[in-house]
C-alpha positions in Angstrom: 14.9 -11.1 0.9 14.2 -8.0 3.0 16.8 -7.5 5.7 15.8 -6.0 9.0 16.9 -2.5 9.8 19.3 -3.8 12.5 21.1 -6.0 9.9 21.2 -3.1 7.4 22.8 -0.8 10.0 25.3 -3.5 11.1 26.4 -4.1 7.6 26.9 -0.4 6.9 28.9 0.0 10.1 31.1 -2.9 9.0 31.7 -1.2 5.7 32.7 2.0 7.5 35.0 0.2 9.9 37.1 -1.2 7.1 37.2 2.1 5.3 35.0 1.3 2.3 33.4 4.4 0.6 29.8 3.7 1.5 28.7 7.3 1.2 29.9 10.2 -0.9 29.9 13.8 0.2 28.7 17.0 -1.5 29.7 20.3 -0.1 28.5 22.7 -2.9 26.2 25.4 -1.6 24.0 27.2 -4.1 24.4 31.0 -4.6 21.7 33.0 -2.9 21.1 30.5 -0.2 21.9 33.0 2.6 19.3 35.4 1.2 16.8 32.7 1.0 17.5 31.6 4.6 17.0 35.2 5.7 13.6 35.3 3.9 12.5 32.0 5.4 13.2 33.4 8.9 10.0 35.5 8.5 7.9 32.9 6.7 5.0 32.0 9.0 4.6 28.3 8.1 6.6 25.5 9.7 8.1 22.1 8.6 7.8 18.7 10.3 10.1 15.8 9.5 11.4 12.5 10.7 14.9 12.1 12.1 17.0 9.6 14.0 19.2 11.8 16.1 19.7 9.5 19.2 19.2 6.0 17.9 15.4 6.5 17.9 13.1 8.0 15.2 11.2 11.1 16.3 9.1 13.8 14.6 10.5 17.3 14.8 8.7 20.6 14.1 10.9 23.6 13.0 10.4 27.1 11.7 10.8 27.4 7.9 14.5 28.4 8.3 15.2 25.4 10.5 15.2 27.3 13.8 13.5 26.4 17.1 13.4 22.6 16.6 10.8 20.9 18.8 10.6 17.1 19.4 6.9 16.3 19.1 7.0 12.7 20.1 9.8 11.9 22.7 9.3 8.2 22.8 12.3 5.9 23.5 10.6 2.6 22.6 8.6 3.7 19.5 9.8 5.0 16.1 7.6 7.7 14.7 7.9 8.3 11.0 6.2 9.8 7.9 4.5 12.9 9.3 1.6 14.4 7.3 0.0 17.6 8.6 -3.8 18.2 8.3 -4.9 20.9 5.8 -5.5 23.4 8.7 -2.2 22.6 10.4 -3.8 21.5 13.7 -3.1 17.8 13.5 -0.6 15.2 12.2 -1.1 11.7 10.9 2.0 9.5 10.9 3.2 5.9 11.3 4.7 4.4 14.4 6.9 1.3 14.4 6.0 -0.4 17.7 7.0 -3.5 19.7 10.2 -5.5 19.1 11.5 -8.5 17.1 8.8 -10.7 15.6 6.1 -8.7 17.2 7.1 -5.4 15.5 4.4 -3.7 13.6 3.9 -0.4 11.8 0.6 1.4 12.7 -1.1 4.6 11.7 -1.8 7.4 14.3 -3.2 10.9 14.5 -2.4 13.5 17.1 -2.5 17.2 17.7 0.3 19.3 16.2 1.7 19.7 19.7 1.9 16.0 20.2 -1.1 15.6 22.5 -4.2 13.4 22.1 -2.4 10.6 20.2 -5.0 8.2 18.7 -4.5 5.0 16.8 -6.2 4.8 13.4 -5.2 1.3 12.2 -2.9 -1.6 12.9 -0.4 -2.9 10.3 -1.0 0.2 8.2 1.1 2.9 6.4 1.3 5.8 3.9 -1.5 7.9 5.4 -2.9 11.2 4.0 -5.6 13.6 4.9 -8.9 14.3 3.2 -9.1 17.9 1.9 -11.5 18.9 4.8 -9.4 17.2 7.4 -12.2 14.9 8.6 -10.7 11.6 7.4 -7.4 9.8 7.0 -6.7 7.5 4.1 -4.1 4.8 4.4 -2.8 1.5 2.9 -2.8 -1.7 4.9 0.5 -3.6 5.1 0.9 -6.3 2.5 2.3 -8.8 5.1 1.6 -9.6 8.7 5.3 -9.7 9.3 7.0 -6.3 9.8 8.5 -4.9 6.5 10.5 -1.7 5.8 9.7 -1.7 2.1 7.5 1.4 1.4 5.5 -0.4 -1.4 4.6 -3.4 0.7 0.9 -2.3 0.8 -2.4 -3.9 -0.1 -5.8 -2.3 0.1 -6.8 1.4 0.6 -8.9 2.4 3.6 -10.5 5.6 4.8 -10.9 6.4 8.5 -13.5 9.0 9.7 -12.1 10.9 12.7 -15.5 11.8 14.1 -17.2 8.4 14.0 -14.1 6.2 14.3 -15.4 4.1 11.5 -13.4 2.7 8.6 -14.4 1.9 5.0 -12.5 0.3 2.2 -12.0 1.9 -1.2 -14.3 0.4 -3.8 -11.3 -0.7 -5.9 -10.2 -3.8 -4.2 -7.3 -4.3 -6.6 -5.2 -1.5 -5.2 -1.8 -2.6 -4.0 1.9 -1.7 -4.0 1.0 2.0 -3.6 2.9 4.5 -1.5 3.0 8.3 -0.9 -0.8 8.8 -1.0 -2.2 12.2 -1.7 -5.8 13.3 -1.6 -6.6 16.0 -4.1 -8.0 19.3 -2.8 -11.3 18.8 -4.8 -11.7 15.4 -3.0 -12.1 13.5 -6.3 -8.7 11.8 -6.7 -5.9 10.1 -4.9 -2.4 10.4 -6.4 0.3 7.9 -5.5 3.3 6.0 -6.6 2.8 2.4 -7.8 5.7 -0.1 -7.8 5.1 -3.5 -9.3 1.4 -3.6 -8.9 -1.8 -3.3 -10.9 0.0 -3.9 -14.2 2.5 -1.1 -13.6 6.2 -1.5 -13.2 6.8 1.9 -11.6 5.0 5.2 -12.0 2.8 7.9 -10.6 -1.0 7.3 -11.0 -4.3 9.0 -10.2 -7.0 6.9 -8.6 -10.6 7.9 -8.5 -11.8 8.3 -4.9 -15.1 6.8 -5.9 -15.1 3.9 -8.4 -12.2 1.9 -9.9 -10.7 4.3 -12.5 -6.8 4.5 -12.5 -4.9 6.9 -14.7 -1.2 6.9 -15.5 0.2 10.4 -15.2 3.3 9.4 -17.1 5.8 11.1 -14.8 9.3 9.6 -14.4 10.0 9.1 -10.7 8.0 8.7 -7.5 6.7 10.3 -4.2 4.3 12.9 -5.6 2.8 15.8 -3.8 -0.2 17.9 -5.0 -0.1 21.7 -4.5 -2.7 23.1 -2.1 -4.7 24.6 -5.0 -4.6 21.3 -6.9 -3.1 22.8 -10.0 0.5 21.6 -9.8 2.4 18.5 -8.7 5.9 18.0 -7.5 7.8 14.7 -7.1 11.2 13.0 -7.1 12.1 13.2 -10.8 14.3 10.3 -11.0 16.7 10.0 -8.1 18.3 13.3 -8.4 15.8 16.1 -9.1 12.7 17.8 -7.7 10.2 17.9 -10.6 7.3 20.2 -11.1 4.4 20.0 -13.5 1.0 21.5 -14.2 -1.7 19.1 -13.0 -5.2 19.0 -14.5 -7.6 17.0 -12.3 -10.8 18.6 -13.7 -11.3 16.2 -16.6 -12.2 12.6 -16.5 -8.7 11.7 -17.4 -6.1 13.6 -15.3 -2.9 14.7 -16.9 0.4 16.4 -16.0 2.0 18.8 -18.5 4.8 21.4 -18.6 7.3 19.2 -16.8 10.5 20.8 -15.5 12.9 20.7 -12.6 13.1 23.1 -9.7 16.1 21.4 -8.1 18.8 19.3 -9.8 21.6 17.4 -8.2 24.0 14.8 -9.6 24.9 11.3 -8.7 25.6 10.4 -5.9 23.5 13.1 -4.3 19.9 12.2 -4.3 16.8 14.5 -4.0 13.6 13.1 -2.5 10.5 13.7 -0.5 9.4 17.0 -2.2 6.3 18.8 -0.8 4.6 22.2 -1.5 4.4 25.1 0.9 0.8 26.2 1.7 1.1 29.2 -0.7 2.9 27.3 -3.4 5.9 29.6 -3.2 8.3 27.0 -1.8 9.0 23.3 -1.8 10.8 21.4 0.9 12.8 18.3 0.1 15.5 16.0 1.4 18.9 15.7 -0.1 21.8 13.4 0.7 24.2 10.7 -0.5 23.0 7.4 -1.7 24.5 4.2 -0.3 27.1 2.6 -2.6 25.4 -0.8 -1.7 22.0 0.8 -1.9 20.2 -2.3 -3.2 21.4 -4.4 -0.3 18.4 -6.2 1.1 16.1 -4.1 -1.1 16.3 -1.3 1.5 16.9 2.3 0.2 17.7 5.4 2.3 14.5 7.1 1.0 12.3 4.5 2.7 10.6 5.7 5.9 12.6 4.3 8.9 15.7 3.3 6.9 18.9 5.0 8.1 20.1 7.7 5.7 23.4 9.2 7.0 24.1 12.6 5.6 20.5 13.4 4.5 19.1 16.8 5.4 16.0 18.8 4.9 16.1 21.7 2.4 13.8 24.4 1.1 13.8 25.8 -2.4 11.9 28.5 -4.3 9.5 26.7 -6.6 9.7 29.3 -9.4 13.5 29.4 -9.6 15.9 26.6 -10.6 18.4 25.5 -7.9 17.7 28.3 -5.5 17.7 26.3 -2.3 19.1 26.1 1.2 19.6 23.4 3.8 17.6 24.0 7.0 19.1 21.0 8.9 22.8 20.2 8.9 23.5 17.3 11.3 22.7 14.6 8.6 20.9 12.4 11.1 18.6 10.9 8.6 16.4 14.0 8.4 13.7 13.0 5.9 10.0 13.1 4.9 9.5 16.8 5.4 6.0 18.4 5.1 4.8 21.9 5.5 2.5 22.8 8.5 0.1 25.6 7.9 0.5 28.4 10.5 -2.5 29.1 12.6 -4.2 32.4 11.9 -3.7 35.0 14.6 -6.9 36.2 16.1 
């Protein structure tokens, strides 16, 4: 049974009220973090993420060092989640949880990076990503008509053309239980996590954009992100590490090799939502304590829209191990970060 978010939050509050150790703390700061933070101060690209700071989920845009936070959405009655910037950094696609109670629904939208010209792409949809040329948005439809917080409750992959407003379904009609869609820079592959669907228990797979071919990349973990040059992949390696591997999408059978970790944490501190910077020099990720009762209601803090007290956005150097720094510190469910390409100065 999937419990609503309100029930989940109420139960957590009850545990806290009676003094049960629902969350653990981790105060270790890696060496060199101050130097990295100083370097990020001059890095031109920005980061966007979801956060629940005032009882409502919003999308925030910040500089690479976490400075100058800007609320892009400012909606009291809508929860905006899962921001994904367009390849040129001018737009965002995201999901919005709208309406209340039995009428609540998760929809996909696009808007300009400054929050203007908000346009609905699809009803009862989730897990959007951009085509490499920024002309289209791919997304999964919700598996159920009733609102559901589970990230893998998806069925059917669709592609929306921004210019024409038309939508087409992927030729493989068997695609389901996918989340964290990526569209490869060469336009030929989707990469996503599959959970309990299409004959897989759990894994990261490559899906041909045209046709029905599906390839297991044999990576332990979930939530992949392809580097801008298409030659590397990063993901949540297990629950506690940010993995990196070389990615070959040029052959008929994609494969990942040279697997290693850029960031490692230990139970109970989890590491999730890893994404590449535009130049491949950095990764951003979220880090925070897992819930002791994390399987309660099948809701996990890494799911979009599920409360994650103590979780913050961090940045790490991709080429060094455990050289990272936190760029948020309030722990208000700061999650799902992605890099936004800085506009070129004319």
